[in-house]
N, C-alpha and C positions, 0 to 999 in steps of 0.2 A: 560643248556639246560633253555629256554627265558620262564620267569612266559607267565600263561597262559592272553588274558586282561578278566579284572573283566564283568560280560554280565552287560548290564544299570541295569538289576533289581537290579542287589545288589549292583552297584554304588547308583540308588536310595534309595534305606534302609541306606545306609552309608549317605547320603546327608541326609539323614529325624533324621536321629542318630546323625544328628550334626558334624559328619566328614567336615574339613572344607576340608583337602584331594582330599576327595572327591567328592566337588564342583568346586574344583578348575581344576581337572580332566574330569566332563561330562563338567566343561567351552571350558576345550581345545579340550576335542573331540569334541564338536557339534559349535565352532565354527568356525571355516570354512563353516559347513552345510548352521548352520544360515544368515551368511553375505553371502554367493555362492544365494540362494534364494532373496535374498535383490537385491545381483549386477546384478545375469544375469536371476533371472527367471521376473523379478521389475525390473528391469533395474534404481536401486533409481543412487542418485548419489550419490557421499562417503556421504559426509555430513550424507542429509539422514540414508542411509545404516549402518552408526555408531550408530545413535539414534535410528534407528528400532536394532539393534544390544545389545545395553544397554538397552533396554526396557524387549527384549525376552527373556534376562537372570535376569534380575529385576520383574518380573512375575512369571518364573517362578522358584527363589529361592521363592518366597514369598505364587506360589497356588502349590508345590512338593506335598504337603499333597490331594491335591484333582486329581490327576492324579490317576486314577482309574484302572489304569494294570503298573507296576514298567518294564514290558518289553515295554512298547509302548511307550517309551519319546522320539524316532525321532521324529514317524508322530505325536506328541502332540508337540515339539519342532516345529515341519514344520506347524504345523497348524498354534497357537501362529504366526508365524514368517511373515505366508503372512494377519492374521486377521491387523497385524502391517502395513504392509506393505500399504494394500488396504486403511488402516484408512490414511495412512501419505498422501496419493496418491488423496485423498478426500478432505482432511486438505489445502495439494497445491489447487488444484480446488477451491474452494473456498476463497483462498487469491488469484486466478487471476482472479476469476467473481469478488469480492471488490473491487481487483484494479481496471479491464476494467469500473466498476461500477464509481468508483471516478473518474477514470479520462473522463467519460460520466459527469460528473457532474461538473467539469472541465470544460467543449466543452458548455455549456450549458451557466457559466462563466462568460465562456468568447465572445461567443456570445450576450449575454446580453450588456454585458460591449460595447461592436460593437453597438449593436443598440442605445446605448444611447450616444456614441459618434454618432453615425451617426446627432442622431434626436437634438442632440447641434449642428453641422456643417450645420445643415440645421437654426436652428433660428439663427444663426449665418449669414449668409443669407440671414435676413429681415434685416440686425441691417444696419444702417446708416452706407457710406466709412468708416468719424472719427473712428465710434467707433470700427469698422471691422480690421483698422490699430491698433492702441493704443492697443484691448487684443489681437492682432496677438501678438505685438514686446512684450507685456508685457509675456504671456502665452504661446504659441508655440516657441519664441524667445528666450524668458528667460533674454531680458534685463532690465537694472534698468531703474530707474523711470527718471535719468539723462541721461544716452543715448539714451532715447525715446524721452526728452524734450529737448535734442540738435540736434536731427533726427527733431524734430518737430516746433524749433524753440518757445517752449513754459517752462515757471519756473514746474520744478520738482514736486513743491507743487498744483501746477495746473494737472499735471500729475495725481498726485494720485485721486483725485476728476470724474476725468475724468472717470479716469480708473471703481471705483465708480458707477459714473451714467450710464455706459456702462454695467457693470454690471446686473444693475439692469434692464435696458432693454433684455439684453440678456435671466436674469428670466423669465420675461415679455413673451419672445417671444418660448423660452422652452419648457413652463407650457403651453402656448397656444399649442403646437402640441403637449403635451403629450396625454389627451385622442384619441387623432388619430396614434398615434405608439401605446395605447396597451387599445384598447376597449373594455377589459372584467374590468377594471379598473372603483370606482366611481369615486365619487365629479365628 
Protein backbone atom coordinates (compact mmCIF):
# COMPACT_ATOMS: atom_id res chain seq x y z
CA UNK A 1 0.00 0.00 0.00
CA UNK A 2 1.44 3.36 -1.13
CA UNK A 3 1.96 6.10 1.42
CA UNK A 4 -0.49 8.94 1.16
CA UNK A 5 1.14 12.15 -0.10
CA UNK A 6 1.98 14.73 2.51
CA UNK A 7 -0.30 17.80 2.46
CA UNK A 8 1.14 21.21 1.65
CA UNK A 9 0.37 22.31 5.20
CA UNK A 10 2.35 19.42 6.69
CA UNK A 11 5.20 20.00 4.25
CA UNK A 12 5.40 23.70 5.15
CA UNK A 13 5.32 22.89 8.87
CA UNK A 14 8.20 20.44 8.43
CA UNK A 15 10.17 23.01 6.39
CA UNK A 16 9.71 25.60 9.13
CA UNK A 17 11.03 23.05 11.61
CA UNK A 18 14.24 22.82 9.55
CA UNK A 19 13.56 19.50 7.78
CA UNK A 20 15.77 19.60 4.65
CA UNK A 21 14.05 16.52 3.21
CA UNK A 22 10.72 18.38 3.39
CA UNK A 23 12.29 21.39 1.60
CA UNK A 24 13.59 19.13 -1.18
CA UNK A 25 10.13 17.57 -1.50
CA UNK A 26 8.50 21.02 -1.65
CA UNK A 27 10.84 22.15 -4.44
CA UNK A 28 10.32 18.91 -6.36
CA UNK A 29 6.54 19.15 -5.95
CA UNK A 30 6.32 22.70 -7.29
CA UNK A 31 9.32 23.02 -9.61
CA UNK A 32 7.39 22.13 -12.80
CA UNK A 33 4.52 24.38 -11.70
CA UNK A 34 6.76 27.43 -11.14
CA UNK A 35 8.76 26.78 -14.31
CA UNK A 36 5.53 26.27 -16.27
CA UNK A 37 4.17 29.65 -15.19
CA UNK A 38 7.37 31.35 -16.32
CA UNK A 39 7.67 29.49 -19.64
CA UNK A 40 4.07 28.98 -20.70
CA UNK A 41 2.27 31.70 -18.82
CA UNK A 42 4.75 34.53 -19.41
CA UNK A 43 6.69 33.07 -22.35
CA UNK A 44 10.05 33.90 -20.78
CA UNK A 45 13.13 32.55 -22.56
CA UNK A 46 14.79 29.63 -20.76
CA UNK A 47 17.59 31.66 -19.10
CA UNK A 48 15.10 34.18 -17.67
CA UNK A 49 12.70 31.40 -16.61
CA UNK A 50 15.57 29.68 -14.79
CA UNK A 51 16.43 32.94 -13.01
CA UNK A 52 12.79 33.35 -11.95
CA UNK A 53 12.71 29.72 -10.79
CA UNK A 54 15.79 30.29 -8.62
CA UNK A 55 14.40 33.54 -7.20
CA UNK A 56 11.00 32.02 -6.40
CA UNK A 57 12.44 29.20 -4.34
CA UNK A 58 15.06 31.41 -2.72
CA UNK A 59 12.37 33.87 -1.63
CA UNK A 60 10.03 31.07 -0.61
CA UNK A 61 12.78 29.66 1.59
CA UNK A 62 13.53 33.07 3.11
CA UNK A 63 9.88 34.07 3.64
CA UNK A 64 8.15 30.78 4.39
CA UNK A 65 7.40 32.12 7.86
CA UNK A 66 5.28 34.90 6.32
CA UNK A 67 2.87 32.41 4.73
CA UNK A 68 -0.41 32.95 6.63
CA UNK A 69 -2.09 29.68 5.68
CA UNK A 70 0.20 26.68 5.31
CA UNK A 71 -2.31 25.02 2.99
CA UNK A 72 -2.18 28.05 0.64
CA UNK A 73 1.35 27.22 -0.54
CA UNK A 74 0.39 26.70 -4.19
CA UNK A 75 -1.36 30.09 -4.70
CA UNK A 76 1.39 31.82 -2.72
CA UNK A 77 4.08 30.34 -5.00
CA UNK A 78 1.98 31.19 -8.08
CA UNK A 79 1.66 34.83 -6.99
CA UNK A 80 5.36 35.06 -6.19
CA UNK A 81 6.20 33.57 -9.59
CA UNK A 82 3.88 35.96 -11.43
CA UNK A 83 5.39 39.00 -9.65
CA UNK A 84 8.94 37.91 -10.48
CA UNK A 85 8.02 37.21 -14.12
CA UNK A 86 6.50 40.68 -14.43
CA UNK A 87 9.60 42.22 -12.81
CA UNK A 88 11.78 40.34 -15.31
CA UNK A 89 9.74 41.59 -18.27
CA UNK A 90 9.84 45.17 -16.95
CA UNK A 91 13.60 44.98 -16.46
CA UNK A 92 14.00 43.70 -20.01
CA UNK A 93 11.83 46.57 -21.30
CA UNK A 94 13.97 49.11 -19.42
CA UNK A 95 17.13 47.57 -20.87
CA UNK A 96 15.70 47.78 -24.39
CA UNK A 97 14.63 51.37 -23.85
CA UNK A 98 18.13 52.21 -22.61
CA UNK A 99 19.70 50.46 -25.62
CA UNK A 100 17.37 52.34 -27.98
CA UNK A 101 18.26 55.63 -26.28
CA UNK A 102 21.97 54.84 -26.61
CA UNK A 103 21.44 53.98 -30.29
CA UNK A 104 19.63 57.29 -30.71
CA UNK A 105 22.53 59.14 -29.09
CA UNK A 106 24.95 57.31 -31.36
CA UNK A 107 22.84 58.45 -34.33
CA UNK A 108 23.09 62.05 -33.07
CA UNK A 109 26.87 61.70 -32.78
CA UNK A 110 27.05 60.32 -36.34
CA UNK A 111 24.94 63.20 -37.61
CA UNK A 112 27.21 65.65 -35.78
CA UNK A 113 30.29 64.02 -37.33
CA UNK A 114 28.68 64.19 -40.78
CA UNK A 115 27.84 67.87 -40.27
CA UNK A 116 31.43 68.56 -39.29
CA UNK A 117 32.79 66.59 -42.25
CA UNK A 118 30.52 68.57 -44.58
CA UNK A 119 31.77 71.85 -43.08
CA UNK A 120 35.39 70.75 -43.58
CA UNK A 121 34.62 69.71 -47.16
CA UNK A 122 33.03 73.10 -47.86
CA UNK A 123 35.99 74.89 -46.28
CA UNK A 124 38.34 72.83 -48.48
CA UNK A 125 36.44 74.10 -51.51
CA UNK A 126 37.42 77.67 -50.58
CA UNK A 127 41.15 76.88 -50.62
CA UNK A 128 43.45 77.48 -53.59
CA UNK A 129 43.81 74.45 -55.89
CA UNK A 130 47.40 73.71 -54.78
CA UNK A 131 46.29 73.51 -51.11
CA UNK A 132 43.29 71.30 -51.94
CA UNK A 133 45.55 68.98 -53.91
CA UNK A 134 48.29 68.67 -51.29
CA UNK A 135 45.85 68.20 -48.35
CA UNK A 136 43.84 65.67 -50.33
CA UNK A 137 46.96 63.68 -51.17
CA UNK A 138 48.23 63.73 -47.59
CA UNK A 139 45.01 63.19 -45.59
CA UNK A 140 42.55 61.49 -47.94
CA UNK A 141 44.94 59.39 -50.04
CA UNK A 142 47.42 58.87 -47.17
CA UNK A 143 50.42 59.62 -49.39
CA UNK A 144 53.84 60.23 -47.84
CA UNK A 145 55.79 63.50 -48.15
CA UNK A 146 58.11 61.76 -50.59
CA UNK A 147 55.27 60.46 -52.79
CA UNK A 148 53.61 63.88 -52.86
CA UNK A 149 56.94 65.56 -53.51
CA UNK A 150 57.67 63.21 -56.42
CA UNK A 151 54.21 63.83 -57.93
CA UNK A 152 54.47 67.62 -57.56
CA UNK A 153 58.22 67.75 -58.32
CA UNK A 154 59.01 69.36 -54.96
CA UNK A 155 61.41 68.39 -52.16
CA UNK A 156 59.81 66.40 -49.28
CA UNK A 157 60.71 69.17 -46.80
CA UNK A 158 58.78 71.68 -48.85
CA UNK A 159 55.72 69.40 -48.75
CA UNK A 160 55.73 69.48 -44.92
CA UNK A 161 55.78 73.30 -44.79
CA UNK A 162 53.10 73.58 -47.49
CA UNK A 163 50.84 71.15 -45.63
CA UNK A 164 51.30 73.27 -42.51
CA UNK A 165 50.47 76.53 -44.32
CA UNK A 166 47.47 74.95 -46.08
CA UNK A 167 46.16 73.61 -42.76
CA UNK A 168 46.23 77.16 -41.37
CA UNK A 169 44.23 78.34 -44.40
CA UNK A 170 41.79 75.42 -43.95
CA UNK A 171 41.33 76.21 -40.26
CA UNK A 172 40.60 79.86 -41.09
CA UNK A 173 38.09 78.86 -43.77
CA UNK A 174 36.48 76.28 -41.46
CA UNK A 175 36.21 78.66 -38.52
CA UNK A 176 34.74 81.27 -40.83
CA UNK A 177 31.99 78.75 -41.63
CA UNK A 178 31.38 77.55 -38.08
CA UNK A 179 28.92 80.30 -37.01
CA UNK A 180 26.88 79.61 -40.17
CA UNK A 181 26.81 75.84 -39.40
CA UNK A 182 25.77 76.33 -35.76
CA UNK A 183 23.89 79.62 -35.30
CA UNK A 184 23.27 78.99 -31.60
CA UNK A 185 27.00 78.94 -30.82
CA UNK A 186 28.85 81.91 -29.34
CA UNK A 187 32.03 83.82 -30.35
